[in-house]
C-alpha positions in Angstrom: 70.9 25.3 122.3 71.0 21.7 122.0 69.5 21.0 119.1 67.9 17.2 119.4 69.4 15.5 116.5 66.2 13.1 114.8 67.5 9.5 114.9 68.2 7.6 111.4 64.2 5.5 111.8 63.4 2.5 110.7 64.7 0.5 108.8 63.1 0.5 104.5 61.0 -3.0 104.0 62.6 -4.2 101.3 59.6 -5.7 99.7 58.0 -2.8 100.0 57.3 -1.5 96.5 59.1 2.0 95.6 56.4 4.7 95.4 58.6 6.4 93.1 58.3 3.6 90.5 54.7 3.5 89.1 52.9 0.3 89.6 50.8 -1.1 86.9 47.8 -2.7 88.1 46.4 -4.0 84.1 50.0 -5.4 83.3 49.9 -9.7 83.2 52.5 -11.5 83.8 51.6 -13.5 80.9 51.2 -13.7 77.3 48.3 -15.0 74.8 46.6 -18.0 75.5 48.0 -20.8 73.6 46.1 -23.5 71.4 46.9 -27.1 71.9 46.7 -28.0 67.9 45.3 -31.4 68.3 43.8 -31.8 64.7 47.9 -30.7 63.0 49.3 -32.8 66.0 47.0 -36.8 65.5 46.8 -36.1 61.6 50.6 -35.8 61.6 50.9 -38.5 64.2 48.6 -40.5 62.0 50.7 -39.6 58.8 54.2 -41.3 60.6 52.6 -43.9 62.2 51.1 -44.9 58.8 54.2 -44.1 56.7 56.5 -45.6 59.4 54.2 -49.3 59.0 54.6 -49.6 55.9 58.1 -49.5 55.7 58.6 -51.4 58.3 56.2 -53.6 56.9 58.0 -54.2 54.1 60.9 -54.7 55.6 59.5 -57.3 57.7 58.8 -59.0 54.5 61.6 -58.4 52.5 63.5 -60.7 55.7 61.1 -63.6 55.7 62.5 -64.2 52.2 59.7 -62.7 50.7 59.2 -60.6 47.6 59.1 -56.5 48.5 55.6 -54.2 47.4 56.0 -53.0 44.2 55.6 -49.0 45.3 59.1 -50.0 46.5 60.8 -51.2 44.2 59.1 -47.9 41.3 60.4 -45.9 44.1 64.4 -47.1 44.3 63.5 -47.1 39.8 62.1 -43.6 39.9 64.6 -42.8 42.3 68.1 -43.6 40.1 67.0 -42.7 37.0 65.4 -38.7 38.5 68.4 -35.7 39.7 67.3 -33.2 41.9 66.7 -30.9 39.2 63.3 -33.2 37.5 59.9 -31.6 37.9 58.5 -34.2 39.7 61.6 -34.0 42.4 61.0 -30.3 42.5 57.1 -30.5 42.9 57.7 -32.9 46.0 60.0 -31.3 47.3 58.3 -28.2 47.5 55.1 -29.6 48.6 57.3 -31.0 51.5 58.3 -27.4 52.0 55.1 -26.5 51.7 53.5 -28.9 54.5 57.2 -27.8 56.5 57.1 -24.4 57.3 53.1 -24.3 57.4 53.2 -27.2 61.2 56.7 -24.8 61.3 53.5 -21.8 61.5 51.4 -23.7 63.2 54.0 -24.8 66.2 55.2 -21.3 67.2 52.1 -18.8 67.0 49.8 -18.7 69.6 46.3 -19.3 68.1 43.3 -18.7 70.0 43.3 -15.2 69.3 39.4 -14.9 70.2 39.7 -15.1 73.5 41.3 -11.9 75.2 43.6 -12.1 78.2 42.5 -11.0 81.6 44.0 -9.0 84.8 45.4 -11.6 87.5 43.0 -11.4 91.2 47.7 -11.0 92.5 51.0 -11.5 91.7 50.7 -14.9 93.0 46.9 -16.2 91.1 48.3 -19.0 89.2 45.0 -19.0 87.6 44.4 -17.2 83.8 40.9 -16.3 83.1 40.2 -15.1 79.3 36.8 -13.3 78.0 35.8 -14.0 74.3 35.9 -11.2 72.1 32.3 -11.9 71.2 31.5 -11.9 74.3 33.1 -8.3 75.3 31.7 -6.9 72.0 27.9 -8.0 73.5 28.5 -6.5 76.5 30.3 -3.7 75.3 26.8 -3.0 72.8 24.6 -3.6 75.4 26.3 -0.9 77.2 26.2 1.6 74.2 22.7 1.6 73.4 21.7 2.2 77.0 23.1 5.9 75.9 20.6 8.2 75.0 20.0 9.4 71.4 21.5 5.5 70.3 19.4 3.8 68.1 21.4 1.2 67.4 25.3 0.4 67.8 27.3 -2.3 66.4 30.6 -3.3 68.5 33.6 -5.4 66.9 37.2 -5.6 69.1 40.0 -6.3 68.4 43.1 -7.3 70.3 44.3 -3.8 70.3 41.1 -1.6 69.4 37.2 -1.9 69.9 35.8 0.0 67.1 32.4 0.9 68.2 29.6 2.4 65.1 25.7 3.8 66.3 23.5 5.4 64.6 21.8 8.9 67.3 18.4 9.3 66.3 17.9 12.6 68.5 20.6 14.6 69.9 23.0 16.3 68.5 25.7 13.6 67.0 29.0 15.4 69.4 26.6 14.9 72.7 26.0 10.6 72.3 29.5 11.1 70.5 31.3 12.3 73.9 28.8 9.6 76.1 29.9 6.9 74.3 32.8 7.4 74.7 33.3 7.5 78.2 30.7 4.8 78.5 32.1 2.8 76.4 36.0 3.7 77.8 34.1 1.9 81.5 32.9 -0.9 80.3 36.7 -1.3 79.2 38.0 -0.9 82.1 35.6 -3.6 83.8 36.4 -6.1 81.4 39.3 -6.7 83.5 41.9 -7.5 80.1 45.5 -7.1 80.3 46.1 -5.4 77.7 43.4 -2.1 77.6 41.8 -1.7 74.2 41.6 1.5 72.6 38.4 3.0 71.8 37.7 4.3 68.6 33.7 5.3 68.2 31.7 6.5 65.3 28.5 8.1 65.6 25.5 8.8 62.6 22.0 10.6 62.1 19.9 7.3 61.5 17.9 7.3 58.4 14.4 8.5 59.2 12.0 4.8 59.9 14.5 2.8 60.0 15.8 1.3 64.1 
């Protein structure tokens, strides 16, 4: 009796995802949105332009056989008399160091903390979308107010967590909290954010006569 030997079958597609490797649909290739920092850049450019223009004007005046500005002569005399250990020099150096540190911090930090990155429509999508944290909080608050027993709700959306504080005027608090957990979890998923936020729900009993 001859037993048929199965063939090698079709070759696997190298572009197909490996079924053994989990694929996260909520992970984005992009990080936070970066601020343009137009105001600090404009102020720094204006300050550099003003100082450079002042020095250039004074240099042109000296080249034209005119006396230099009084402030430059006074500055040159001060630099001749003072040493790096003088308090005046230390104060000016500290101010310049602080200004440089602030500018460096603004250049390295992304900024725009009020915008949350959203998931991309596809792996080849070039358009990025963002959602303001206040808008996300308003959407989740509206969802929380739909839960039976919730009289008032306050929602704060951070970069990693969602804090929900609700007041219930009827039903058991455990039941209201369980419904809020489910509703907020669904609401967070429907926001379509690139990074999943962790909800933290707190339910208290509403005071009598207060809405």
